C-alpha positions in Angstrom: -5.0 27.8 14.5 -1.9 27.5 16.8 1.5 27.4 15.0 3.5 26.2 17.9 4.4 22.7 17.0 4.5 19.8 18.7 8.0 18.0 17.8 7.2 15.1 15.3 8.9 11.7 15.4 11.6 10.9 13.1 11.0 9.7 9.8 10.7 6.0 10.5 8.3 6.5 13.4 5.9 8.5 11.3 6.4 5.9 8.3 5.7 3.0 10.7 2.3 4.7 11.9 1.1 5.8 8.4 1.9 2.2 7.1 0.3 0.3 10.1 -3.0 2.5 9.3 -2.6 2.1 5.7 -2.0 -1.7 5.4 -5.6 -2.7 6.0 -7.0 -0.1 3.6 -4.4 -1.3 1.0 -5.3 -5.0 1.4 -9.1 -4.1 1.2 -8.5 -1.9 -1.7 -6.4 -4.6 -3.3 -9.2 -7.3 -2.4 -11.8 -4.9 -4.4 -9.5 -4.6 -7.4 -8.8 -8.2 -7.3 -12.3 -8.8 -8.1 -11.9 -7.0 -10.9 -9.0 -9.1 -11.9 -11.3 -12.4 -11.2 -13.7 -10.9 -13.4 -11.1 -10.3 -16.1 -9.5 -13.5 -16.1 -12.8 -15.4 -16.2 -14.1 -13.4 -19.1 -10.7 -13.8 -21.0 -11.2 -17.5 -20.7 -14.5 -17.5 -22.1 -13.6 -15.4 -25.3 -11.7 -12.3 -26.4 -15.3 -10.7 -27.1 -16.3 -11.4 -23.4 -13.0 -9.8 -22.1 -13.6 -6.6 -24.4 -17.0 -6.4 -23.1 -16.2 -6.5 -19.5 -13.2 -4.1 -20.3 -15.6 -1.5 -21.8 -18.5 -1.9 -19.4 -16.0 -2.0 -16.4 -14.2 1.1 -17.5 -17.8 3.0 -17.6 -18.7 1.4 -14.2 -15.3 2.2 -12.6 -15.5 5.6 -13.9 -19.0 6.6 -12.4 -18.2 4.7 -9.1 -15.0 6.5 -8.7 -17.3 9.7 -8.7 -19.1 8.2 -5.7 -16.0 7.3 -4.1 -14.4 10.9 -4.5 -17.4 12.4 -3.1 -16.9 10.4 0.1 -13.3 10.7 0.2 -13.9 13.8 2.3 -15.3 11.7 5.2 -12.0 10.3 6.8 -10.7 14.0 6.8 -14.0 15.4 8.6 -14.2 12.3 10.9 -10.4 12.5 11.8 -10.7 16.4 12.2 -13.5 15.8 14.6 -11.7 13.3 16.6 -8.4 15.3 16.7 -10.5 18.4 17.9 -12.4 16.4 20.5 -16.0 16.9 19.0 -17.0 13.1 18.5 -20.4 13.8 19.3 -20.7 15.5 15.7 -19.7 12.6 13.9 -23.1 10.5 13.7 -25.0 13.4 12.2 -22.4 14.3 9.8 -22.6 10.7 8.6 -26.4 10.6 8.3 -26.1 13.6 6.0 -23.2 11.9 4.0 -25.3 8.9 3.4 -28.4 10.6 2.0 -26.0 12.6 -0.4 -24.3 9.1 -1.4 -27.7 7.5 -2.0 -28.9 10.4 -4.4 -25.7 9.7 -6.3 -26.1 6.1 -6.7 -29.5 6.7 -8.0 -28.1 9.1 -10.7 -25.4 6.4 -11.4 -28.0 3.8 -12.0 -29.8 5.6 -14.5 -26.5 6.8 -16.3 -25.5 3.2 -16.6 -28.7 2.5 -18.6 -28.0 5.2 -21.2 -24.4 4.2 -21.9 -24.9 1.9 -25.0 -26.3 5.0 -26.9 -23.0 6.8 -26.2 -21.2 3.4 -27.2 -22.5 3.7 -30.5 -22.1 7.3 -31.0 -18.2 7.2 -30.1 -17.5 4.1 -32.4 -16.9 1.3 -30.3 -16.9 -2.0 -32.0 -20.7 -3.0 -32.5 -20.2 -6.5 -31.4 -18.7 -5.5 -28.3 -21.7 -3.0 -27.4 -24.7 -5.5 -26.5 -22.5 -7.6 -24.1 -21.2 -4.5 -22.5 -24.8 -3.1 -22.0 -25.6 -6.4 -20.6 -23.0 -6.2 -18.0 -23.7 -2.8 -17.1 -27.5 -3.5 -16.5 -26.6 -6.6 -14.5 -24.3 -4.4 -12.1 -26.2 -1.3 -11.5 -28.1 -2.4 -8.6 -25.0 -2.5 -6.6 -24.6 1.1 -6.8 -27.2 1.5 -4.0 -25.3 -0.9 -1.9 -21.9 0.8 -2.6 -23.2 4.0 -1.3 -24.1 2.6 2.2 -20.9 0.4 2.2 -18.7 3.3 1.3 -20.1 5.8 3.8 -19.8 3.2 6.7 -16.3 2.2 5.6 -14.8 5.7 5.4 -16.4 6.4 8.9 -14.3 3.7 10.2 -11.3 4.7 8.4 -11.7 8.2 9.6 -11.7 6.8 13.2 -8.6 5.1 12.5 -10.2 1.8 12.8 -9.1 0.2 9.5 -9.3 -3.4 9.9 -13.0 -3.7 8.8 -11.8 -2.5 5.3 -9.6 -5.2 5.2 -11.9 -7.9 6.4 -14.7 -7.0 4.2 -12.6 -6.5 1.1 -11.2 -9.9 1.4 -14.7 -11.3 2.2 -15.8 -9.6 -1.1 -13.0 -11.3 -3.0 -13.8 -14.6 -1.3 -17.4 -14.5 -2.5 -16.7 -12.9 -5.9 -14.9 -16.2 -7.3 -17.6 -18.7 -6.7 -20.3 -16.0 -7.7 -18.5 -15.4 -11.1 -17.9 -19.1 -11.6 -21.9 -19.6 -11.1 -23.3 -16.7 -13.2 -20.4 -16.6 -16.0 -20.4 -20.2 -16.8 -23.7 -21.3 -15.7 -23.6 -23.6 -12.7 -26.3 -24.6 -10.1 -29.0 -24.7 -12.7 -28.5 -21.4 -13.8 -27.6 -20.5 -17.7 -24.4 -19.6 -18.8 -24.3 -15.6 -19.0 -20.7 -14.6 -19.8 -20.1 -10.9 -19.3 -23.8 -10.3 -18.0 -23.3 -12.9 -15.1 -20.1 -11.0 -14.3 -22.3 -8.0 -13.5 -24.7 -10.0 -11.5 -21.9 -11.4 -9.4 -20.4 -8.2 -8.6 -23.6 -6.8 -7.5 -24.3 -9.5 -5.3 -21.0 -9.3 -3.6 -21.2 -5.6 -3.0 -24.8 -6.2 -1.1 -23.1 -8.8 0.8 -20.3 -6.2 1.8 -22.8 -3.8 2.9 -24.6 -6.1 5.3 -20.9 -7.2 6.9 -20.2 -3.2 7.4 -23.6 -2.9 9.1 -22.9 -5.6 11.4 -19.4 -4.3 12.3 -20.8 -0.7 13.0 -23.6 -1.9 14.9 -21.9 -4.5 17.2 -18.3 -3.4 17.5 -17.6 -1.2 20.7 -15.2 1.2 18.5 -18.8 2.7 17.3 -20.5 2.4 20.6 -20.4 6.4 21.3 -21.9 7.0 17.7 -25.4 5.4 18.3 -25.6 5.5 14.4 -28.8 3.6 13.9 -30.8 4.8 16.6 -30.9 8.4 16.3 -31.5 9.2 12.6 -31.4 12.9 11.5 -33.3 14.3 8.7 -31.5 15.8 5.8 -30.0 19.3 6.9 -29.8 21.1 3.4 -27.2 23.6 4.9 -25.2 20.7 6.1 -25.7 19.2 2.7 -24.4 22.0 0.9 -21.2 22.3 3.0 -20.5 18.6 2.6 -20.9 18.8 -1.2 -18.6 21.7 -1.3 -16.0 19.8 0.4 -16.6 16.5 -1.4 -17.6 17.5 -5.0 -14.3 18.7 -6.0 -12.5 15.3 -4.9 -15.2 13.8 -6.5 -14.7 15.6 -9.9 -11.0 15.1 -9.3 -11.2 11.3 -9.4 -13.7 11.4 -12.2 -11.4 13.6 -14.1 -8.7 11.2 -13.6 -10.6 8.0 -14.2 -12.5 9.4 -17.2 -9.0 9.6 -18.8 -8.4 6.1 -18.5 -12.1 5.2 -19.7 -11.4 7.7 -22.6 -8.4 5.8 -23.5 -10.2 2.4 -23.4 -12.7 4.0 -25.8 -9.9 5.2 -28.0 -8.6 1.5 -27.9 -12.1 0.3 -28.7 -11.9 2.5 -32.2 -8.9 0.1 -33.2 -10.1 -3.4 -32.9 -11.0 -6.1 -30.1 -7.8 -7.7 -29.5 -6.5 -4.1 -28.8 -9.1 -3.5 -26.2 -8.3 -7.0 -24.6 -4.6 -6.2 -24.4 -5.3 -2.6 -23.0 -7.6 -4.3 -20.4 -4.8 -6.4 -19.1 -2.4 -3.6 -18.7 -5.1 -1.6 -17.1 -6.2 -3.9 -14.8 -2.7 -4.8 -13.6 -2.1 -0.9 -13.0 -5.2 -0.5 -11.2 -4.4 -3.3 -8.8 -1.1 -1.7 -8.3 -2.7 1.8 -7.6 -4.7 0.3 -5.0 -1.5 0.6 -2.7 -0.7 4.3 -3.1 -4.3 4.9 -3.0 -4.6 3.2 0.4 -1.6 5.0 1.4 -3.2 8.2 0.1 -6.3 7.6 2.5 -4.0 7.0 5.6 -2.0 10.1 4.7 -5.3 12.2 4.7 -6.1 10.7 8.0 -2.8 11.6 9.6 -2.5 14.9 8.0 -6.3 15.8 8.9 -5.9 14.6 12.5 -2.9 17.0 12.9 -4.6 19.9 11.2 -7.7 19.4 13.7 -5.1 19.5 16.4 -3.6 22.7 14.8 -0.1 21.3 14.7 1.4 22.9 11.5 4.6 21.1 11.8 3.2 17.7 12.1 0.8 18.5 9.2 3.6 19.2 6.9 5.9 16.5 8.1 3.2 13.8 7.8 2.4 14.8 4.2 6.2 14.6 3.2 6.6 11.3 4.7 3.7 9.8 3.1 4.9 11.0 -0.3 8.3 9.8 0.1 7.0 6.5 1.2 4.6 6.1 -2.0 7.4 7.0 -4.3 9.5 4.0 -2.7 6.6 1.6 -3.2 6.0 2.7 -6.7 9.8 2.0 -7.6 9.1 -1.6 -6.5 5.9 -1.8 -8.6 7.6 -0.4 -11.7 10.5 -3.1 -11.6 7.9 -5.8 -11.3 6.1 -4.8 -14.3 9.4 -4.3 -16.1 10.8 -7.6 -15.1 7.8 -9.9 -15.5 5.6 -8.5 -18.3 4.8 -11.6 -20.4 4.3 -13.8 -17.2 1.6 -11.2 -16.0 -0.3 -11.1 -19.3 -0.2 -14.8 -19.8 -2.4 -14.9 -16.3 -5.2 -13.3 -18.5 -5.6 -15.2 -21.4 -4.0 -18.1 -23.8 -4.6 -15.7 -27.1 -1.1 -15.1 -28.1 -1.9 -11.8 -30.0 -3.8 -10.3 -26.8 -0.6 -11.4 -24.7 1.9 -9.6 -27.1 -0.1 -6.4 -27.2 -0.5 -6.7 -23.2 3.2 -7.1 -22.6 3.9 -4.1 -24.9 1.6 -2.0 -22.9 2.6 -3.3 -19.3 5.9 -1.5 -20.1 4.6 1.9 -20.4 2.4 1.2 -17.3 5.7 0.5 -15.7 6.6 3.9 -16.5 3.8 5.9 -15.1 3.7 4.1 -11.6 5.9 6.9 -10.1 3.9 9.9 -11.5 0.6 8.0 -10.7 1.7 7.2 -7.3 2.9 10.6 -6.3 0.0 12.5 -7.5 -2.4 10.4 -5.5 -0.1 10.9 -2.2 -0.1 14.6 -2.9 -3.9 14.7 -3.4 -4.5 12.7 -0.1 -2.3 15.4 1.7 -4.0 18.2 0.5 -7.4 16.4 1.3 -6.2 16.3 5.0 -6.2 20.1 5.0 -9.4 20.3 2.8 -7.8 21.8 -0.1 -9.9 20.2 -3.0 -11.0 22.9 -5.5 -7.7 24.0 -6.9 -6.4 20.6 -7.1 -9.5 19.6 -9.4 -8.8 22.7 -11.8 -5.0 21.5 -11.9 -6.2 17.8 -12.7 -8.5 18.9 -15.2 -5.7 21.0 -17.0 -3.0 17.9 -16.8 -5.5 15.1 -17.9 -7.8 16.8 -20.3 -6.1 19.9 -21.8 -2.9 18.1 -21.9 -3.0 14.2 -21.4 -6.1 13.1 -23.5 -5.3 15.2 -26.5 -1.7 13.8 -26.6 -3.1 10.2 -26.5 -5.3 11.1 -29.3 -2.9 12.6 -31.5 0.1 9.9 -30.8 -2.2 7.1 -30.8 -5.0 7.9 -33.5 -3.8 10.5 -35.6 -0.1 9.4 -36.0 -1.4 5.8 -35.8 0.9 5.0 -32.6 -2.0 2.7 -31.6 -2.0 1.5 -27.9 1.8 2.6 -27.3 0.8 6.4 -28.4 -2.4 6.3 -26.1 -0.4 5.4 -23.0 2.3 7.9 -23.8 -0.5 10.5 -23.6 -1.6 8.8 -20.0 2.0 9.2 -18.7 2.4 13.0 -19.7 -0.9 13.9 -18.0 0.2 12.0 -14.7 3.6 13.6 -14.8 2.2 17.0 -14.9 -0.6 16.5 -12.1 2.1 14.9 -9.8 4.5 18.0 -10.3 1.7 20.7 -9.7 0.0 18.9 -6.8 3.3 18.4 -4.8 4.4 21.9 -5.3 0.7 23.2 -4.2 0.9 21.2 -1.0 4.4 22.4 0.0 3.5 26.0 -0.9 0.3 25.7 1.2 1.8 24.2 4.3 4.6 26.9 4.7 4.2 28.6 8.0 3.4 32.2 6.7 0.7 30.9 4.4 -1.1 27.8 6.6 -2.8 30.3 8.9 -4.9 31.5 6.0 -6.4 28.1 5.1 -9.9 27.4 6.5 -9.0 23.9 7.8 -11.1 24.5 10.9 -14.5 25.1 8.7 -16.9 22.4 10.0 -20.2 21.3 8.1 
């Protein structure tokens, strides 16, 4: 790899390029999480029990789906590397292999979702919540197959720097989700009212519609003409499968480790009472919506850093990662201020239950605190993905979240009876440690004397 740098532009030039690439992704991500917001609000208008069931079921679904998302987050970096290195003819075959792997993971997720009720009983979730949560998971499970195809095509498009389809299809999903929830949850157009179960059916239907839209875009838009993606399918290549898995699985496990931290926090809430779960779901849903902004930025940072790495431009790799992290920190300050200033107004959007609102308000204040470490860690992880450093970030996250964060949540929230506030303090500590070690790793690895040792040009 050459270390003779092409002089990068100033901060605001790079920030503008990164933001233009990230904005459609952010809007698409926000639309996806806004679907969860709609689900939560509609469930909250039915009852605290339906809201708690969607909270528990949604936590399990999100955790498993984030594993698939993590596996596929390697796609933009490989595609942008191929694009930057002038090897676009290799992209279609790579996408075929990714699709086979994503489909296998989707089938495993479907199987796992049907085993969850037994786990919920074992860990002591309130018995009245479990049947509704199980119905929700059974109804949403077919959506995993569609999501495998949709995310593969979406990250292909993102890796080529064509991020607008992510925005449009995300907004389409949101617009479809609102009437679908209304029909299935409340029982319209001759259907029975299905509550939490109807929420699962609605979400699965919307994901299948998003897959159809993505197929149309890739098949018909001129950006993808060179691929001939659907006309020349390759068979599974086990060597490529192994190399793709080696790149994607550490990311998948990293996201799983982080998301399972929040799932475990929800399960700890479930050991308290139904209103604590409902209040926790409000704070968690708001945090998840805000997290889509740094996550979208992280995906754009991966593409920008990956493209520079594909060209062998060391100075641009380090510069683009640094600018991206600084941008995310600025955005997260704004998010934190919104939560600190308007907690009661935000919680009131979800429910009329004053007890649930009170719990939600107290937890939103803690959610405001962890905006900074949460945003920075995902930006640092995106920068590391751009240079295909995925294994050691996984180890660092396991230590930060599960060796430190979750035990702290359990001790403060359950043992010392700090309830929801204690559980959220543990989350903050885990995120803070992860943000520090991931940031330090990126800057350590991109020093000129270290960068040439990295295998950023390895190709599946």
